[in-house]
N, C-alpha and C positions, 0 to 999 in steps of 0.2 A: 504494499499500500504506499502510496506517496503521500507524505504530509505536506500541505500547502499552507504557508504562512502569508500574512498580508491580505489585502482585499481580493475578493473574486475577480479573476481577470474579466469575467463577464459584466461586471458592474462598473459603471462610469465612476472615475475618481472624484467628480464633482458631487455626485450623490452620496458618495461615502462620508462626506464632511458632515459632522454633527450639526443639526438645525438648532437655533436659539437666538436670544437677544443678547447683545453685549450690555454692560453697565452704562455705557455712554448713550446707547439707544434708549434704555429705560428712562434714564434721567431726562432726555429730550422729550419723551412721551409725557412723563409727569409734568414737565415745565408746561408743555402745550396745554394739558388739561387743566393746570392752574390758571393760565391766562384765560382760557374759555370761560372757567367758573367765574373769574373776576370780572369778565365782560358780561356774563349772564345774570349774576346776582343783583345789580342795580336794576336790570329789567324786570326780574322776578319781583323785587321789593316794590318797584313802581306798579306793577300789575296788582299785587296785593293792596296797595294803598288805593289804587283806583277802584278796586272792588269794595273796599270798606267805604270809600267816599260815596260810591254809587248807592250802597245800602243805606247810608245816613240820608243821602238825598231822597230816596224812595220812602223813607220813613217819615222824614219832615213833611213831604207832600201828603202822605196819608193823614196826618195830623191836621194839616191845613184843610183837607177836603172834609175831615170830620167837623171842623169848626164851620165851615160854609154850610154843610148839610144841617148842622145844629140851627144855623140861622134861617135856613129855608124852612125848617120844620117849626121852629118856636119864634121866628120872626126877630130874633136877637141873638147876639152872642153871649155866652155866659159871662158872668162877672168873674174877675180874677179871684176874689174872695167871696165865699158864699156858704151854702149849705145851711145847716140849722144854727140857731142863735141862742145864747149870746156869751157863753163863757161866764164862769163864776156864779152861775145859778143853775138851777134845774128845771127851768121853765118848760122845756120840751117834754120832760118825763119826771114828775115829782118823786117817783119811786127810786131814782137813781142819783148817785152823786153827780155834781156838775160835769166832771170830766167824761163821764160815760153817758150823759144825757143830751149832749149837743156838741156840734163841730166848732164851738167857739167863734162862729162867724168866719172861719178861715178855710173851709174846705175849697180846694182849687178848682179851677175851670176844667182841668184835665178829667176830674171825676164826672162832671156833666157831659163830657165828650165821649165817655165810655161806650154808650150804646151806638155811636156813630163811628167807633173803631172796631166794630164787630166784637165787642166785650159786653154784651148785654147781660150775660149770666153774672159777671162781677158787679156790674151796676146794680142789678136786682138784689144780689147778696148784701150789698152795702146799704141799700135803702130798706132791706128787711130788718137790719139789726140782728142782735142775738140775745141771749139770756142776760149778758153783762152790759150790753150797749143798746142805747135807743135807736129807733129807725134813723137811718143816715149815718150812724157811726158816732164814736167819740170825738173829743178834741182832734182837730186835723192832723196834729203831729204825733198822735198817740198809736200805740200798736193795736191793730184790729185785723183779725184773720182774713177778711175778705179784701183787704188792701195791702197786706203785708209784703206781697210780691208785685211790683209795678209791671203793667203791660209791656210786653217785648217791644211794642211799637215805639215807646218812649225812650228807648236806649240805642245809642250810636256806637257801633263796634270800634270806632277809632279812639274811644276814651280808655285810657290804660289805668285809670284809677281803681283802687281796690274794689271788689265786688260789693254791692250794697244792694239787697233784695228790693228795697224801697226806693232805690236811686233812679234818676232820669237824666236825659240830656237835652231836652227841648225846653225853650224859654219863651215866656209870653213878652211881647214888645211893650215896654213902659214908655217908649217914645223918648222925648228929650228933656224931661223934667226930673231933676234930682229928688224933689220933694214928692212924696206919695203917701196916701193914707193906707194904713194895714187893717183898720177896723172903724167903722163909722156908726155911731148910734145917735139917736135923739134928733136935734134941731135941724131945721131946713137948711141953714147955711152950711152945715157939716155935709148934708147930702149932696149940695151943689159941688163941693170940693172933692167928692168921691169920684167924679169923673176925671179922667186924665186927658192928655193930648193924643194918646194912642187909641187902640181899639179895645182895650181892656180896663174897664173901671173897677170900682171896688164896691162890694155889696154894702148896703146900708139899711138900717131897720129903725122903725119907731116903736114905742111901747115894748121895750125889750123884756119887761117882766111879766107880760101876758103869755098866755099858753094857747097857740104858739105866738112868738113875736110877729109883729107886722112889717113886712118887707116895704122898704120906702123907695126903692129904685129898681131899674132893670138893666140889663146888659146893653152894650152899644149895638145900635142898629146900622146896617150899611149905608142908609140914606144919609147918616151923619158924617160919612167919609166923602167930603167934597173933594179932596185931593185925588180921588180915584182909587179903586181897588187895586189896580195893577201897579200902584205907586205907593202902597201903604202896607208895611210889613205886619205880619201876624205872629211869626215865630222865627227864632233863630236857634243855633246850637249853643250848648254851653258845657263845658266839662265840669264833672262832679268834684266836690270837695273829698279830700282822701279820708276824712273822718268827720264825725259831727261833734262841733265844739262843745255842745251842751253836756257831753260826757266828761269834759275836763273841768269845768267851772271856771275857766279863765281863757284869755287870749293865748295863742300859741305862737311859736316862732315859725313864720312861713318864708323868711329869707333864704335865698339860694335855692328855693324850689319854684316849679313852674306856676305861672299866674292861675291857670286852671280854674278851679271852683273856689279858690280862696278869696278872702276880702281883706286887703291890708287895712290897717288903722292909722289915721293921721290925727294930729293934735288939733284941737279947736272945733267949735260947733258951727262956724261959718267959713266956708272955703269954696273955691272955684274948681271947675273940672281940670284945670291946668296944674292942680296940686297932686293929681294922681300918677301921671306918667313918671315923675322921678322916683317912685317906688319900684319901678321895674328896670330890668337890664336885660334887653332882649325879651325873651319869654319867661324869664325868672323874676322873682322879687330880689331886691338888693339884700345883702347880709344884714340882719339885725331887725327886719321888718317884722312886726307882730301882727296877727290877724285872726280870722275864724274861717272855718272851712265848712260852713253850713249849706252851702248852695248845692242843690240837686240830691239832697239826702232824703227828703220826704216828698214824693210827687203829689201828695194829697194835701199839703200845706200851702195855702195861697199866698203866704208872705212874699213880698218882693224879693228878699234875699234868699228865697228857696226856689222860686220859679220864674223870675223876671231878668229882663236885660234892657239896657238903654242904647239909644243910637246917638251917643255924644262922643266918647272916645273911639277910635277905630277897633275893629275886631282884634282880639288877642292882646289888648292892653291890659294893664293892671287894673284891678277893681280896688276901690277904697271907700272907706266910711269913717265917721267920727262920732263915737258914742260910747259910753260905758257899758252899753247893752251887749253882752257876749252871745245872746241867742239871736235869732233871725228876726229881731224886731225893730231894727233902725227905721227912721222915717226919712233919712237923709244919707243916701248911699249911691255910688256910681258903679254900675254893673255892665262893663262891655260884654259882648258875646265871645267866646272862646272856643277853639276846636282843636282836633288832632291833625287836621289837614294843613299841609304847608301853604302859607300865604294868605289864609282867609277863612271865611266860615260860609255855610249855606244858610239862606233865608228863604221863608215861604211868605209870599204875598197874599192879600186878601181875595185875589182872583183865583188862587190855587196854584200859581206858577211858582217856580223855584229858581233862584239865581245864587251865584257864588260871589260873595263880596269880598274884595281884596282888602288886605290890611292897610293899603295905601289910599283908600277912599278919602275923598275931601271931607274934612270935619269942621271947616270955617273957623269960627273964633271960640276958643276955650276959656276966655277970660270973662264970661258972663254966666249968670244963672237964670234959667227960665222957670216961672211959676206953672204948676200944673193946671191952673185955671186960665193961663194966658191964651190969646188967639193969634199972637203975632207969628210971622214966618220964623222958622227955626234959625238960630244964629250959627248952627253947627253943620253948615254947608249941605252937601248932597246927602250925607249920612243922616243928619238930623231931619232932613226933609222927608226922607223915605220912612221915618217912624211917625210922623204926625199924620193925623186923619183929616185935618182941616186947617193946615198952616198956610194954604194957598201958594206954596212954593212952585208947584207945577214942574218938578225936575223929571228928566227921563235918563239923565246920564249917571251910570254907575257900573 
């Protein structure tokens, strides 16, 4: 037998070479993959942001359409604050203590919109009450099983604040006045001031000790909107506060954190809108700023500091207020809309249309204050004009 060493003479020497990648080739491939991932990652992130922004846009449109349908059905918008009255007494149900016998006059407009957001069952459960709570529920900032989880429609997926079952991201437009009533009772002059320059007024009652109390006003009617429904804002977005300040009993440090749902505090009881921007540095509050984080934590509470926003400072500016009141009860606070979208916020108009308002929108003169009973054109440029229902500004540029 002949022993043969080496490759079979019948096999090509080229094929006999062992197949595989060299180290250099592997490194080149890895480098190419890294470059491709680096190129694709921003596109993926942009696509995700676009999807979240689209979801937020669709939701705010749904809320606007709910308000419009409410108006068509009941011939008026709901009031920003309302429900059963009047706090501190049990006029609605003498068998219960005050907190569980009425809404303290603070139940938000969002509750009245539930049947028009396909949330009829939740609305009916609230109106029915339960063994511990009168019909309509307890004080609007209290726990109550039917409303302890906010409707999904009221949440924007671009908000990264910690989860809050009762939290929300859509705000009622308070127009361009820093002063607003949170609860109005008794005299006719007070009832007159319950109306604001925007489309959301404050609920007011006479005879608050009767059972039930007598309602003294109604919500805004679209015929009052002489500026035009397509030029008057109903809702905007706003980020939630990271926790509720009422659990701490004092103001907290909000410096070096995003403006989001926080409300920075400034000294003095009389100030101008121009006093708020210095509290911020980009999208964060400056170090050392104290504030409260009550906004967006109770969708059922109609206090302005929980559900409202102003068209004074541009979107994503710092909010500020000056009061020793650590709860959501200030009557002099500036609340710009905020969002997780780069460059601006979504707003919904009274005709149901939705637009993106840039942070750079014209805000006119910030060195003045407008009364909530004034009928003058807004001094706050295009942005202020879009918040008022009857300022006569007639703007279309935004």
